[in-house]
C-alpha positions in Angstrom: -48.4 -34.3 -32.7 -51.0 -31.7 -33.7 -48.6 -28.9 -32.2 -45.8 -30.3 -34.3 -47.8 -30.3 -37.5 -49.2 -26.8 -36.9 -45.6 -25.5 -36.4 -44.2 -27.1 -39.4 -47.0 -26.1 -41.6 -45.9 -22.4 -41.0 -43.0 -23.3 -43.3 -45.2 -24.0 -46.2 -46.5 -21.2 -48.6 -49.9 -20.1 -47.8 -51.7 -22.0 -50.6 -50.1 -25.4 -49.7 -50.7 -24.4 -45.9 -54.4 -23.8 -46.5 -54.7 -27.1 -48.3 -52.7 -28.9 -45.6 -54.8 -27.4 -42.7 -58.0 -28.4 -44.4 -56.9 -32.0 -45.1 -55.0 -32.7 -41.8 -57.3 -30.9 -39.2 -60.4 -30.6 -41.0 -60.6 -26.9 -40.8 -63.0 -24.9 -43.0 -61.0 -22.1 -44.5 -62.3 -20.0 -47.4 -60.0 -19.4 -50.4 -59.7 -15.7 -49.5 -59.1 -16.1 -45.7 -55.5 -16.0 -44.6 -53.6 -17.0 -41.4 -50.0 -15.7 -41.0 -47.2 -17.2 -38.8 -49.5 -18.2 -35.7 -50.2 -21.0 -33.8 -53.9 -22.0 -34.3 -55.1 -25.0 -32.6 -59.1 -24.9 -31.9 -60.7 -28.2 -32.3 -62.7 -26.6 -35.0 -61.9 -23.7 -37.1 -64.1 -21.8 -39.8 -63.0 -18.9 -41.6 -65.2 -17.2 -43.8 -64.4 -14.9 -46.9 -61.7 -12.3 -46.2 -61.2 -13.2 -42.7 -57.6 -13.1 -41.2 -55.6 -14.1 -38.3 -52.5 -12.0 -38.1 -48.7 -13.0 -37.3 -47.5 -14.3 -34.0 -51.2 -15.1 -32.8 -51.7 -17.9 -30.5 -55.3 -19.6 -30.4 -55.4 -22.9 -28.2 -57.8 -24.5 -25.8 -61.0 -23.9 -27.4 -63.6 -25.8 -29.2 -64.6 -23.4 -32.0 -63.1 -20.4 -33.6 -65.5 -19.2 -36.1 -64.4 -15.8 -38.0 -67.2 -14.2 -40.0 -66.6 -12.3 -43.3 -64.0 -9.7 -42.9 -63.2 -10.6 -39.2 -59.6 -10.1 -38.0 -57.4 -11.5 -35.1 -54.1 -10.0 -34.3 
């Protein structure tokens, strides 16, 4: 179910998607952080200011993904 929600959220504009990820999964995403069209499924996600996860990135099977300020994946 979590996988389907994450995939469906990719269809939302980023501002709505950020709100959805925070509400549905409890992720901590800063207002200046950004996630592209990606599959991001850690148990806990923390994204600090200006951190980014690029398009076509897959992150799954980990307990915590913590991106510090200005960090970039993908």
